[in-house]
C-alpha positions as CSV (number, residue, x, y, z in Angstrom):
1,M,-3.7,-9.3,-59.4
2,I,0.5,-9.1,-59.5
3,R,2.3,-10.9,-62.2
4,L,5.8,-11.6,-59.8
5,A,9.4,-12.7,-60.8
6,I,10.3,-14.7,-57.6
7,L,14.3,-14.7,-58.0
8,S,16.5,-17.5,-55.9
9,S,19.4,-19.1,-55.9
10,H,19.3,-22.6,-53.5
11,A,16.8,-24.4,-51.4
12,G,13.8,-22.2,-51.7
13,T,12.4,-21.9,-48.8
14,T,11.8,-18.4,-48.8
15,A,10.4,-19.0,-52.3
16,Q,8.3,-21.4,-51.0
17,A,6.7,-19.6,-49.1
18,V,5.8,-16.8,-51.5
19,I,4.3,-19.5,-53.6
20,D,2.4,-21.0,-50.7
21,A,0.9,-17.5,-49.8
22,L,0.1,-17.7,-53.6
23,R,-1.6,-20.6,-53.5
24,D,-3.6,-19.8,-49.9
25,G,-4.7,-16.3,-51.5
26,R,-2.5,-14.0,-49.1
27,I,-1.3,-12.7,-51.6
28,D,-3.5,-11.6,-54.6
29,G,-1.2,-12.6,-57.8
30,Q,0.9,-15.0,-59.9
31,A,4.0,-16.6,-60.1
32,V,4.7,-16.6,-63.6
33,V,8.6,-17.1,-63.7
34,L,10.8,-18.5,-61.2
35,V,15.3,-17.1,-61.8
36,C,17.7,-18.9,-60.1
37,N,21.4,-19.1,-60.7
38,N,22.3,-22.3,-59.8
39,P,21.5,-25.0,-61.9
40,E,21.3,-27.4,-59.0
41,A,19.2,-25.8,-57.0
42,E,16.1,-27.2,-55.1
43,V,14.3,-24.0,-55.8
44,L,13.9,-25.6,-59.6
45,E,12.0,-28.5,-57.9
46,R,10.0,-26.6,-55.8
47,A,8.5,-24.2,-58.5
48,A,8.1,-26.8,-60.6
49,A,5.8,-28.8,-58.6
50,A,4.1,-25.6,-58.7
51,G,3.4,-25.4,-62.1
52,I,5.7,-22.2,-62.6
53,A,7.6,-21.7,-65.4
54,T,11.8,-21.2,-64.7
55,V,15.1,-19.7,-65.7
56,V,18.4,-20.1,-64.7
57,L,20.8,-17.8,-65.7
58,N,24.1,-17.1,-64.2
59,G,27.7,-15.6,-65.1
60,R,28.7,-19.3,-67.0
61,T,25.4,-18.4,-69.5
62,A,26.6,-14.9,-69.7
63,G,23.4,-13.8,-70.3
64,A,22.1,-17.3,-71.6
65,L,19.1,-19.0,-70.9
66,I,20.7,-22.4,-70.0
67,R,16.9,-24.0,-68.9
68,V,13.5,-22.7,-69.4
69,G,10.5,-25.2,-68.3
């Protein structure tokens, strides 16, 4: 099993496809974190619904974590 970090910035349709493939066993792994540069992105809700920790990291935060879930 592999541990995955997912990078996304908007709605998260591709991230959702990865989450679904993990859930269905098509990918032998576990998503351990989703990193996003947009604190308003819908993908954060998708990750939370799947029980995946989220981190928002962007230029305004200059490397500081502004949301960890």
